[in-house]
C-alpha positions, -999 to +999 in steps of 0.1 A: -784+627+324-787+665+321-810+680+295-811+648+277-773+645+275-752+618+293-727+634+317-693+620+312-663+616+334-638+645+335-602+642+324-581+620+347-607+608+372-630+579+377-657+601+393-666+627+368-666+662+379-692+690+379-665+716+372-657+699+340-693+697+331-698+734+338-668+743+316-681+721+288-715+737+291-702+772+291-681+766+261-711+750+242-733+780+251-706+806+241-679+792+218-662+826+219-655+824+256-620+819+268-611+794+296-578+799+315-567+770+335-541+773+363-528+740+375-510+742+408-507+704+405-527+676+388-553+677+416-555+714+422-569+733+393-585+768+391-603+781+360-613+816+349-639+819+321-639+852+303-661+867+276-647+876+242-641+911+256-620+896+284-646+903+312-645+876+338-677+855+336-671+829+363-642+814+384-642+777+393-619+753+411-615+715+413-595+704+444-588+667+451-569+651+479-566+661+516-533+679+512-547+702+485-580+707+504-559+718+535-539+742+514-571+757+500-588+760+534-557+776+549-556+801+520-592+810+526-588+812+564-557+834+562-573+858+537-543+855+514-564+867+486-602+869+483-623+839+475-637+848+441-648+813+430-685+808+422-680+770+427-653+749+443-654+711+437-637+692+466-631+655+468-610+637+494-595+612+470-565+622+449-577+623+413-613+624+424-633+597+441-639+565+421-677+564+426-681+602+427-681+629+453-713+625+473-736+613+446-773+620+452-795+590+456-822+583+430-858+574+437-860+542+457-823+541+465-826+551+502-817+529+531-841+501+537-852+492+572-833+463+586 
């Protein structure tokens, strides 16, 4: 739950994604904002959110699968363009990880002494 709202899974994944949540939240807070999605493939998506005056508000990316992660890391390492993303969601599983990407443990869910 976030602010009393149930977080739902993002499109096409079993894990739910924080990038999708952020996009939904930004759109809810400012219905006039514009979201541009660039899909390099189904598991490599970049988003640019702009204001009604076309000023960039935030850039986000969702990258799933080792091949796509390697491509992204190589791009960053080789400086083939500046990293302008405020948040990059990375999951090793193509399509996102079924039980989520590194989910935080709740109270009382830690490892028990054996």
